[in-house]
VEXGU-400125 format. One record per residue: residue in three letters; x, z, y of N, C-alpha, C in turn. Coordinates in steps of 0.02 Angstrom, whole numbers. Example, Ala and Ser with C-alpha at 12.3 -4.5 7.8 and 13.67 -1.06 7.14 Angstrom:
! VEXGU-400125
+-----+--------+--------+--------+--------+--------+---------+--------+--------+--------+
!  aa !  neast !    nup ! nnorth ! caeast !   caup ! canorth !  ceast !    cup ! cnorth !
+-----+--------+--------+--------+--------+--------+---------+--------+--------+--------+
! ala !    660 !    390 !   -284 !    615 !    390 !    -225 !    660 !    390 !   -165 !
! ser !    642 !    354 !   -112 !    684 !    357 !     -53 !    645 !    394 !      2 !
+-----+--------+--------+--------+--------+--------+---------+--------+--------+--------+
This chain:
! VEXGU-400125
+-----+--------+--------+--------+--------+--------+---------+--------+--------+--------+
!  aa !  neast !    nup ! nnorth ! caeast !   caup ! canorth !  ceast !    cup ! cnorth !
+-----+--------+--------+--------+--------+--------+---------+--------+--------+--------+
! met !  -1879 !   -135 !  -4105 !  -1838 !   -191 !   -4098 !  -1807 !   -187 !  -4030 !
! pro !  -1736 !   -187 !  -4019 !  -1707 !   -178 !   -3957 !  -1720 !   -241 !  -3915 !
! lys !  -1706 !   -249 !  -3855 !  -1719 !   -297 !   -3811 !  -1640 !   -335 !  -3816 !
! leu !  -1662 !   -397 !  -3811 !  -1602 !   -443 !   -3814 !  -1567 !   -447 !  -3744 !
! lys !  -1503 !   -454 !  -3745 !  -1462 !   -461 !   -3682 !  -1451 !   -527 !  -3670 !
! thr !  -1445 !   -539 !  -3607 !  -1428 !   -614 !   -3577 !  -1352 !   -619 !  -3569 !
! arg !  -1328 !   -674 !  -3589 !  -1253 !   -677 !   -3586 !  -1244 !   -700 !  -3513 !
! lys !  -1211 !   -664 !  -3476 !  -1210 !   -679 !   -3407 !  -1167 !   -739 !  -3382 !
! ala !  -1116 !   -748 !  -3436 !  -1076 !   -818 !   -3420 !  -1117 !   -877 !  -3417 !
! ala !  -1168 !   -878 !  -3477 !  -1213 !   -934 !   -3478 !  -1264 !   -930 !  -3433 !
! leu !  -1289 !   -872 !  -3397 !  -1326 !   -878 !   -3349 !  -1300 !   -910 !  -3281 !
! lys !  -1239 !   -901 !  -3272 !  -1204 !   -927 !   -3220 !  -1191 !  -1008 !  -3226 !
! arg !  -1187 !  -1028 !  -3287 !  -1176 !  -1103 !   -3295 !  -1230 !  -1137 !  -3314 !
! tyr !  -1283 !  -1124 !  -3332 !  -1341 !  -1163 !   -3345 !  -1404 !  -1134 !  -3314 !
! lys !  -1445 !  -1198 !  -3302 !  -1510 !  -1184 !   -3259 !  -1560 !  -1219 !  -3300 !
! ile !  -1615 !  -1174 !  -3314 !  -1667 !  -1200 !   -3356 !  -1717 !  -1235 !  -3312 !
! thr !  -1745 !  -1299 !  -3341 !  -1788 !  -1338 !   -3313 !  -1857 !  -1318 !  -3336 !
! ser !  -1911 !  -1352 !  -3302 !  -1977 !  -1332 !   -3322 !  -2000 !  -1355 !  -3397 !
! thr !  -1965 !  -1403 !  -3420 !  -1983 !  -1428 !   -3487 !  -1928 !  -1403 !  -3537 !
! ser !  -1909 !  -1342 !  -3524 !  -1866 !  -1300 !   -3568 !  -1795 !  -1337 !  -3586 !
! asn !  -1778 !  -1386 !  -3543 !  -1704 !  -1417 !   -3549 !  -1658 !  -1375 !  -3508 !
! phe !  -1604 !  -1388 !  -3520 !  -1537 !  -1344 !   -3471 !  -1502 !  -1400 !  -3444 !
! leu !  -1498 !  -1382 !  -3372 !  -1442 !  -1429 !   -3334 !  -1376 !  -1392 !  -3338 !
! arg !  -1328 !  -1435 !  -3327 !  -1258 !  -1420 !   -3335 !  -1213 !  -1458 !  -3279 !
! arg !  -1161 !  -1431 !  -3260 !  -1111 !  -1470 !   -3219 !  -1067 !  -1511 !  -3268 !
! his !  -1029 !  -1566 !  -3235 !   -979 !  -1599 !   -3272 !   -915 !  -1554 !  -3264 !
! ala !   -873 !  -1569 !  -3312 !   -800 !  -1540 !   -3323 !   -768 !  -1576 !  -3271 !
! phe !   -703 !  -1555 !  -3265 !   -648 !  -1593 !   -3235 !   -656 !  -1601 !  -3158 !
! lys !   -696 !  -1556 !  -3121 !   -705 !  -1568 !   -3055 !   -674 !  -1503 !  -3011 !
! gly !   -638 !  -1461 !  -3053 !   -614 !  -1400 !   -3021 !   -552 !  -1402 !  -2983 !
! his !   -497 !  -1443 !  -3009 !   -437 !  -1452 !   -2972 !   -405 !  -1528 !  -2988 !
! leu !   -353 !  -1538 !  -2964 !   -318 !  -1597 !   -2962 !   -352 !  -1662 !  -2942 !
! leu !   -387 !  -1656 !  -2888 !   -432 !  -1701 !   -2860 !   -402 !  -1755 !  -2827 !
! met !   -341 !  -1746 !  -2799 !   -306 !  -1802 !   -2763 !   -301 !  -1868 !  -2798 !
! lys !   -284 !  -1857 !  -2876 !   -271 !  -1916 !   -2907 !   -337 !  -1951 !  -2937 !
! lys !   -391 !  -1918 !  -2931 !   -452 !  -1948 !   -2953 !   -489 !  -1979 !  -2895 !
! ser !   -518 !  -2037 !  -2916 !   -545 !  -2083 !   -2874 !   -612 !  -2056 !  -2841 !
! asn !   -632 !  -2084 !  -2786 !   -693 !  -2053 !   -2748 !   -759 !  -2062 !  -2799 !
! arg !   -760 !  -2125 !  -2845 !   -817 !  -2137 !   -2877 !   -820 !  -2095 !  -2936 !
! gln !   -744 !  -2073 !  -2962 !   -759 !  -2024 !   -3016 !   -781 !  -1958 !  -2993 !
! lys !   -753 !  -1933 !  -2939 !   -773 !  -1868 !   -2913 !   -851 !  -1863 !  -2899 !
! arg !   -875 !  -1930 !  -2878 !   -945 !  -1924 !   -2857 !   -984 !  -1917 !  -2921 !
! lys !   -962 !  -1953 !  -2968 !  -1005 !  -1949 !   -3033 !  -1002 !  -1886 !  -3072 !
! leu !   -942 !  -1852 !  -3058 !   -929 !  -1774 !   -3083 !   -966 !  -1724 !  -3055 !
! ser !   -996 !  -1745 !  -2982 !  -1032 !  -1697 !   -2951 !  -1101 !  -1692 !  -2973 !
! gln !  -1130 !  -1745 !  -3008 !  -1196 !  -1743 !   -3031 !  -1213 !  -1696 !  -3094 !
! thr !  -1270 !  -1667 !  -3089 !  -1285 !  -1625 !   -3145 !  -1319 !  -1667 !  -3202 !
! leu !  -1325 !  -1641 !  -3264 !  -1345 !  -1684 !   -3319 !  -1381 !  -1627 !  -3372 !
! cys !  -1427 !  -1647 !  -3411 !  -1459 !  -1612 !   -3460 !  -1401 !  -1599 !  -3513 !
! val !  -1407 !  -1531 !  -3542 !  -1373 !  -1523 !   -3603 !  -1380 !  -1565 !  -3665 !
! ser !  -1350 !  -1580 !  -3708 !  -1362 !  -1623 !   -3769 !  -1406 !  -1588 !  -3811 !
! gln !  -1443 !  -1620 !  -3855 !  -1482 !  -1584 !   -3913 !  -1434 !  -1541 !  -3962 !
! asn !  -1381 !  -1561 !  -3969 !  -1337 !  -1515 !   -4015 !  -1318 !  -1450 !  -3992 !
! asp !  -1303 !  -1437 !  -3921 !  -1298 !  -1383 !   -3892 !  -1346 !  -1342 !  -3868 !
! leu !  -1417 !  -1363 !  -3880 !  -1472 !  -1331 !   -3850 !  -1485 !  -1266 !  -3886 !
! lys !  -1487 !  -1261 !  -3957 !  -1496 !  -1198 !   -3994 !  -1453 !  -1143 !  -3982 !
! pro !  -1388 !  -1153 !  -3970 !  -1342 !  -1089 !   -3951 !  -1355 !  -1068 !  -3888 !
! ile !  -1368 !  -1117 !  -3830 !  -1390 !  -1099 !   -3771 !  -1456 !  -1060 !  -3754 !
! lys !  -1500 !  -1080 !  -3800 !  -1563 !  -1040 !   -3799 !  -1556 !   -970 !  -3830 !
! leu !  -1509 !   -955 !  -3878 !  -1499 !   -888 !   -3907 !  -1451 !   -850 !  -3857 !
! met !  -1414 !   -885 !  -3810 !  -1380 !   -836 !   -3762 !  -1420 !   -830 !  -3701 !
! leu !  -1473 !   -869 !  -3685 !  -1520 !   -854 !   -3631 !  -1593 !   -843 !  -3654 !
! pro !  -1608 !   -778 !  -3683 !  -1673 !   -776 !   -3711 !  -1732 !   -768 !  -3679 !
! tyr !  -1728 !   -751 !  -3607 !  -1783 !   -741 !   -3562 !  -1778 !   -790 !  -3505 !
+-----+--------+--------+--------+--------+--------+---------+--------+--------+--------+
């Protein structure tokens, strides 16, 4: 059986926690920031856990 390869794009976007959850960043924080309020930009800067529906495909992309 050959070794599984890690998807490098997923490796850059997700970080695994000690309880096998994945952390991700919010979208909409890359550009056009002048029209967004400080409160919105502060909320978008926080990391959050990936939802349970997206967990299985991410685990397949990051096998190790």
